[in-house]
C-alpha positions as CSV (number, residue, x, y, z in Angstrom):
1,M,-3.1,24.7,-3.8
2,D,-0.7,21.9,-4.6
3,M,-0.2,19.4,-1.7
4,E,2.1,16.5,-1.8
5,R,1.0,13.3,-0.2
6,D,3.3,10.7,1.4
7,F,0.6,8.0,1.5
8,A,-1.7,6.2,-0.9
9,V,-5.1,4.6,-0.2
10,V,-5.4,1.3,-2.1
11,D,-8.0,-1.3,-2.9
12,T,-8.0,-5.0,-3.7
13,G,-7.0,-4.5,-7.3
14,F,-3.8,-2.8,-6.3
15,I,-2.8,-5.5,-3.9
16,V,-3.6,-8.3,-6.3
17,A,-1.6,-6.5,-9.1
18,L,1.3,-5.9,-6.7
19,L,1.5,-9.6,-5.8
20,N,0.9,-11.1,-9.2
21,E,3.7,-10.5,-11.7
22,A,1.6,-11.7,-14.6
23,D,-1.1,-9.0,-13.9
24,E,-1.2,-6.2,-16.5
25,W,-1.0,-3.6,-13.8
26,H,1.9,-5.2,-11.8
27,E,4.6,-2.7,-12.9
28,E,2.4,0.3,-12.2
29,A,1.4,-1.0,-8.8
30,K,5.1,-1.8,-8.0
31,A,6.1,1.8,-9.0
32,Q,3.4,3.3,-6.8
33,Y,4.4,1.0,-3.9
34,I,8.0,2.2,-4.2
35,Q,6.9,5.9,-4.5
36,Y,4.8,6.2,-1.4
37,T,6.2,5.9,2.1
38,R,2.8,4.7,3.5
39,I,0.1,2.5,2.0
40,W,-3.3,2.6,3.6
41,M,-6.0,0.1,2.9
42,P,-9.4,-0.8,4.5
43,Q,-9.4,-4.0,6.5
44,T,-11.9,-5.6,4.2
45,V,-9.2,-5.6,1.4
46,L,-7.3,-8.3,3.2
47,A,-10.3,-10.6,3.1
48,E,-11.0,-9.8,-0.5
49,V,-7.4,-10.5,-1.5
50,A,-7.4,-13.8,0.3
51,Y,-10.6,-14.8,-1.5
52,V,-9.4,-13.7,-5.0
53,R,-5.9,-15.1,-4.6
């Protein structure tokens, strides 16, 4: 069965890559961000991004 999703579940690496244009995964993260209508992430990701950034 082929089911399309309209959301993505992301982790810290995705958010860091999305925010950092110098990151090697930035373009891929940006493409995924544009593709999905909803982005889901655990609350702990926010704390991790703040620490890493």
